[in-house]
C-alpha positions as CSV (number, residue, x, y, z in Angstrom):
1,M,63.7,79.1,115.8
2,P,60.8,77.9,113.2
3,E,60.7,73.8,113.3
4,V,59.9,73.2,108.9
5,H,56.3,71.5,110.0
6,L,55.1,74.9,111.2
7,A,54.6,76.0,107.9
8,F,52.2,73.0,107.1
9,I,50.6,74.0,110.4
10,L,50.3,77.5,110.0
11,F,48.3,77.4,106.4
12,A,46.4,74.1,107.3
13,N,43.8,76.4,108.1
14,L,43.7,79.1,105.4
15,E,41.3,79.5,102.8
16,Q,41.7,78.0,99.9
17,M,42.6,80.4,97.2
18,T,42.6,80.7,93.3
19,P,46.2,81.2,92.1
20,D,46.6,84.3,89.9
21,P,48.3,83.4,86.9
22,E,50.0,86.9,86.9
23,R,52.4,86.8,89.9
24,I,55.2,84.8,91.3
25,F,56.1,85.1,94.4
26,I,59.6,85.3,95.6
27,A,61.1,84.2,99.1
28,W,64.3,85.4,100.2
29,L,66.3,86.0,103.9
30,D,69.2,88.4,104.8
31,K,71.0,91.0,102.3
32,C,72.4,87.9,99.7
33,G,68.8,86.8,99.3
34,S,67.5,90.7,98.9
35,A,70.6,90.7,96.3
36,L,69.0,87.6,94.5
37,S,65.4,88.4,94.9
38,D,65.8,91.8,93.1
39,A,68.2,89.9,90.5
40,L,65.7,87.3,89.8
41,S,62.6,90.6,89.6
42,K,64.7,92.6,87.1
43,W,65.3,89.2,85.0
44,I,61.1,88.3,85.4
45,G,60.3,91.8,84.2
46,R,62.3,91.2,80.6
47,V,61.3,87.6,80.3
48,L,57.4,87.5,81.0
49,P,56.5,91.0,80.2
50,G,53.4,92.0,82.4
51,V,54.1,89.1,85.5
52,Q,54.5,90.9,87.9
53,V,56.5,90.1,91.5
54,A,55.3,89.4,95.6
55,F,58.8,89.8,97.1
56,A,58.1,88.0,101.1
57,P,58.7,90.0,104.3
58,D,61.4,89.7,105.6
59,V,60.4,86.8,107.9
60,R,63.3,86.8,110.7
61,A,62.7,90.6,111.1
62,D,58.7,90.6,111.3
63,S,57.6,89.5,114.0
64,H,53.5,89.4,112.1
65,W,54.9,87.3,109.7
66,Q,52.2,84.9,110.8
67,T,49.4,86.5,108.8
68,T,51.9,89.0,106.3
69,L,53.8,85.8,104.9
70,P,50.8,83.7,103.8
71,L,48.9,87.0,102.6
72,A,52.0,87.7,99.9
73,L,51.3,84.4,99.1
74,H,47.2,85.0,98.0
75,N,47.5,85.1,94.4
76,A,50.5,83.5,93.4
77,G,50.9,81.1,90.4
78,A,54.2,80.1,91.5
79,A,57.2,80.7,94.6
80,L,61.0,81.2,94.0
81,V,62.9,80.7,96.5
82,C,66.4,81.9,96.8
83,V,68.8,80.4,99.0
84,V,72.2,81.6,99.6
85,G,75.2,79.1,100.5
86,E,74.2,77.8,104.1
87,Q,71.6,79.2,104.6
88,A,70.8,75.7,103.3
89,S,70.9,74.5,106.6
90,S,68.5,77.8,107.5
91,P,64.8,76.3,109.3
92,W,63.4,80.0,107.8
93,V,63.4,78.7,104.7
94,H,62.9,76.0,104.7
95,L,59.7,77.0,106.7
96,Q,59.4,79.2,103.9
97,L,59.9,76.4,101.0
98,G,56.4,74.7,102.9
99,A,54.2,77.7,103.1
100,C,55.2,78.3,99.3
101,F,54.4,74.0,98.8
102,R,51.2,74.7,101.3
103,A,49.6,77.9,99.1
104,L,50.6,75.9,95.6
105,G,50.7,72.6,96.3
106,T,51.5,70.5,93.6
107,G,49.8,72.6,90.2
108,K,52.1,75.1,90.5
109,P,56.1,75.6,90.0
110,V,57.8,76.2,93.4
111,V,61.3,76.3,92.7
112,P,64.4,77.0,94.7
113,V,66.8,79.2,93.6
114,L,70.6,78.0,94.4
115,L,73.8,80.1,94.4
116,D,76.6,78.5,96.5
117,V,74.7,75.4,97.5
118,P,76.5,71.5,97.7
119,E,75.0,69.3,96.7
120,S,75.7,67.0,99.4
121,F,73.2,70.0,101.9
122,L,70.3,68.6,99.9
123,S,70.1,64.8,100.5
124,T,69.7,65.9,104.0
125,S,67.3,68.5,103.5
126,P,63.4,69.7,102.6
127,L,65.0,71.8,99.4
128,G,65.9,67.9,98.0
129,M,62.3,67.5,97.0
130,F,62.6,69.7,94.5
131,Q,63.5,70.6,91.6
132,A,66.3,73.6,92.5
133,V,67.6,75.5,89.6
134,R,71.2,77.0,89.9
135,P,73.1,79.7,88.0
136,S,73.3,77.4,84.3
137,K,71.9,78.7,81.3
138,E,70.0,74.6,81.2
139,D,68.7,75.2,84.5
140,F,67.2,78.8,84.1
141,R,65.5,77.8,80.4
142,R,63.9,74.9,81.9
143,L,62.5,77.3,84.5
144,V,61.7,79.4,82.2
145,R,59.5,77.2,80.4
146,D,58.0,75.8,83.6
147,L,56.7,79.3,84.0
148,S,55.7,80.1,79.8
149,R,53.1,77.4,80.9
150,S,51.7,78.0,83.8
151,F,50.8,81.7,83.1
152,T,48.9,83.3,80.4
153,N,49.8,86.7,79.4
154,G,49.6,86.1,75.7
155,D,52.6,85.1,74.6
156,N,53.0,81.3,73.1
157,E,56.8,79.8,74.6
158,G,59.1,80.2,71.4
159,S,59.0,84.0,71.7
160,V,59.6,83.6,76.1
161,L,61.9,82.2,75.4
162,R,63.5,84.4,72.4
163,R,63.5,86.6,75.1
164,F,65.1,84.2,77.2
165,E,68.2,83.5,75.2
166,A,68.6,87.7,75.0
167,T,68.8,88.3,78.5
168,C,70.0,85.2,80.2
169,D,73.8,85.9,79.9
170,D,72.7,89.5,81.4
171,L,70.9,87.5,84.9
172,L,74.2,85.0,85.3
173,Y,76.5,88.3,85.3
174,D,73.8,89.6,87.8
175,L,74.1,86.7,89.9
176,D,77.7,86.6,90.1
177,S,77.3,90.0,91.8
178,V,75.5,88.5,94.2
179,P,76.8,88.6,97.5
180,G,77.3,85.0,99.2
181,T,76.8,84.0,103.1
182,S,81.0,82.8,104.1
183,T,83.1,84.9,105.5
184,H,85.2,82.3,106.9
185,D,89.3,83.0,106.4
186,F,90.7,80.9,103.5
187,Q,94.7,80.2,103.2
188,I,96.3,80.6,99.1
189,V,98.9,78.9,97.7
190,L,100.9,79.9,95.0
191,V,101.6,77.1,93.0
192,L,105.1,77.8,90.8
193,P,107.0,76.4,88.3
194,N,109.8,74.4,91.8
195,R,107.8,76.2,94.8
196,V,104.9,75.4,96.6
197,L,104.2,78.7,98.7
198,P,101.9,79.3,101.2
199,V,100.4,83.0,101.4
200,P,98.9,84.6,104.2
201,N,95.7,85.7,103.7
202,S,93.4,85.7,106.3
203,A,91.3,88.9,106.6
204,P,89.8,90.1,102.3
205,F,88.2,92.8,102.2
206,N,84.4,92.2,103.2
207,D,82.3,90.9,99.5
208,E,85.9,92.2,98.3
209,E,86.7,90.8,94.5
210,W,88.4,87.7,93.7
211,T,90.3,89.7,91.4
212,S,91.5,92.1,94.0
213,V,93.0,89.6,95.9
214,V,94.8,87.7,92.4
215,S,96.5,90.7,91.9
216,R,97.7,91.0,95.8
217,M,99.0,87.2,95.0
218,T,101.0,88.3,92.4
219,A,102.1,91.6,94.3
220,I,104.5,89.0,95.7
221,Q,107.2,88.4,93.1
222,S,107.9,92.1,93.8
223,L,108.8,91.6,97.4
224,P,112.7,91.3,97.9
225,D,114.3,88.5,98.4
226,M,111.6,86.2,97.1
227,G,113.7,85.3,93.9
228,L,110.3,84.5,92.0
229,E,110.1,84.1,88.5
230,K,107.8,86.5,86.7
231,F,103.9,85.5,85.9
232,E,100.6,87.1,86.2
233,S,97.8,86.6,87.3
234,V,96.5,84.8,84.0
235,D,98.8,82.8,84.0
236,L,97.4,81.2,87.5
237,E,94.2,78.9,88.0
238,C,92.3,77.9,91.0
239,L,92.2,73.9,92.2
240,D,89.8,73.1,95.0
241,L,92.9,71.9,97.1
242,A,89.8,70.1,99.8
243,R,87.9,68.5,96.7
244,E,90.9,68.1,94.6
245,E,88.7,69.5,91.7
246,W,89.0,72.4,89.6
247,M,86.9,75.5,90.8
248,R,85.3,78.9,88.7
249,A,86.4,81.5,91.2
250,P,83.8,83.2,92.3
251,R,83.3,87.0,91.8
252,L,82.7,87.9,95.1
253,V,85.2,85.9,98.3
254,S,81.8,85.7,100.2
255,R,80.4,83.3,97.8
256,L,84.2,81.3,97.8
257,M,83.0,77.4,99.3
258,T,86.2,76.8,100.1
259,R,89.1,77.7,102.8
260,N,92.0,76.1,100.5
261,I,93.0,76.8,97.3
262,A,95.8,76.5,95.2
263,L,96.4,78.7,92.4
264,V,98.6,77.1,89.7
265,H,100.9,78.1,87.5
266,R,99.5,77.3,83.8
267,T,103.4,75.6,83.6
268,V,102.7,72.9,86.2
269,T,99.1,72.3,84.6
270,S,100.8,71.3,82.0
271,Q,103.8,69.3,83.6
272,Y,100.4,67.4,85.2
273,Q,98.2,67.1,82.4
274,R,95.6,69.4,83.8
275,E,94.8,66.6,86.3
276,A,93.4,67.9,90.0
277,K,94.0,64.9,91.9
278,A,97.3,64.3,90.5
279,I,98.3,67.9,91.6
280,A,96.6,68.2,95.1
281,K,98.4,65.7,95.7
282,Y,101.1,67.0,94.6
283,V,100.8,70.4,96.5
284,K,99.8,68.4,99.4
285,H,102.7,66.1,100.0
286,R,105.3,69.9,99.1
287,L,103.1,72.0,102.4
288,M,103.6,69.2,104.5
289,K,106.7,69.5,104.1
290,Y,107.1,72.8,104.2
291,E,104.9,72.6,108.2
292,G,108.1,70.2,109.1
293,L,110.7,72.5,108.0
294,A,108.4,74.9,109.8
295,K,108.4,73.7,113.1
296,R,112.3,72.6,113.3
297,S,113.2,75.9,113.0
298,I,111.4,77.2,115.8
């Protein structure tokens, strides 16, 4: 596996190249990184028409990446490095990041684009040295400003920002459709009025949509002898039990960043005045009692 410093060694003797302000380089890894790079490329074409996009080679599959990677970076005026989930700790991502920095220096934007990367990853990663963007309108507005100042394509910043406002919602929707790196099993707990019910869900379909998971959870009430009051998916809100905070449900299961999720009924949410930590403690206490009863029944 490559070390981070190899990127600087391999590019140390390259002839200095003059950046072409009409080209953005995008680095990626795997299926999820490829989907993210495609979404970014499509969006760049709408916001910065006339600016070309150059894609990195698949450095893990290309045995000649020491040559093809710097060639792809040649004449780049900015670089975006796609990072999804656990890729944040990949030495291949770090190598690409180092290659971009070596080729572009400090005068041109080198920007990691992060999906599902916890803040805790950044403190021990080379990614923390760069001003990254996450899938929010504020972050991408900042990125557009930086790119519009770096590229001379005949547009002023105002027109670029107007195109950004017209396209940002489409971009964020496309980013929700990017598959993630999560392959671990997860546990769902239904938190209903007067009932806390752990639901076995250890084998989700590959890239199953979260709405499908929730539909299966609500279907539990139709099973015989469950004795549950009627509820619908709109009555449930997602709580990350590990972090004890409310979470935005991903579009795809592979984008989950936690293994333990509570689907909390609105009645319970109201009862605890939407205090996430209080609800999480209540759920964990009930689960401990549930586990104790299960052990005594064996």
